[in-house]
N, C-alpha and C positions, 0 to 999 in steps of 0.2 A: 504494500500500500504506500502511496505517496503522501508525504506530509504537506499539508496546505496551511499557509499562514492564515490566522483568523482575519476576517475582513475588518477594515478600519472602523466601520460603523456596523453594529449588529443588524442583520437583515431578518425580517419576520418570515422570509421564505426559505425553504431548503435550498442550499447551494448545490450546484451540479457536482456530481461525483461519478462521472461516467466510468472511469477505469475500475473503481471499486464495485459499481453495480455489475459490470461485465464479469468481474472476478467472482462475485457472489453467484451470478447466474451460471457460470461455468461449473461451480461446485454443486449448486442446488439442482441444476437440470443438465446433466451430462448427455441426455438424449437429444438436446437441441443441436442443430448444425453449428459448427464453428463459424462465427461471424454473422449469423442470422440476426441475433439480437442487436449487434452493432448497426446493421443495416436498418433494422426496425427503429432504433433510437434516432438515427439520422432522418428517417422518414417522418417520425413524430415531430422532430424539431422543425423540419421543413413545413409541416402542416400547421405549425403554430402552437403545439402543446407546450405548456410551461413545464419546468422541471418537476414541480410538485405533482402535476397531473401524470407526467410520465412515470415518476417514481411509484406512485400509487397503482397505476395500471400494470407496471412490471411486477410489482409485488403480487397482484392478483393472478397474473399469468404464471408466476413461479409456483403458486399454490394450486393451480388447476392442472391436474395430470393430463387433460386433453388439450391444453392450450399450446400454441406455437408462437414464436416471436412475431410472425406476420399478423397475429391477432391484436397487436398493440394499437394500431391505428385502424379504425373501421374503414373498410374499403369504400370508396365512393362509386366505383364501377361495379355494377351487379355481378359481372363475371368473375370478380376477384374474391367474392365470398366463398368460404368453404361450404360445401353442400354435402348432406348425407347422400350416400349412394342410392340411386333409385332401384327399385326392384325390377325384375324382368317384365312384370306385367305392364309397366309404364311404356316400355319400348313396343310391346305388342299392341297396346291401345293406340299409340302414335302411328304404328304401321297400318293398323286397321283404319284409322281416320284418313290416312293418306290414300289408301286403296279406295276408300269410299269416295273421296274427293275426285280421284282420277276417273272413276266410273260414272259419275253423274254427268248428265248431258246439259251443259251450260252454254253450248254453242247456239247463238240466236241468229246466225247468218242464214240458216236454212229455213227459218220460220217465216220469211218473207217480210220482215220488218224493215 
């Protein structure tokens, strides 16, 4: 751990301690990919999260066995959200709907209009 001098004036907010947080995460969650939390922290900073918000969110992620570093910042794009795997019946329903749509007669050129 690195020694940081105390600030000249006490701050009511927690001070950033990224190296220490990364070291804690490496010990607490060895299942996470190396560097994934560092990337998530950079993304959180870029999205405007304060250090207090980030610290609180990381603590929740560390305690959740299903969490991953990418869960730190909620994804704005819907395709980035982690989704549970769909059952095979979902694909079958989708295929049946596609077949039904292909076999319906929607061509109006032969009707004389």
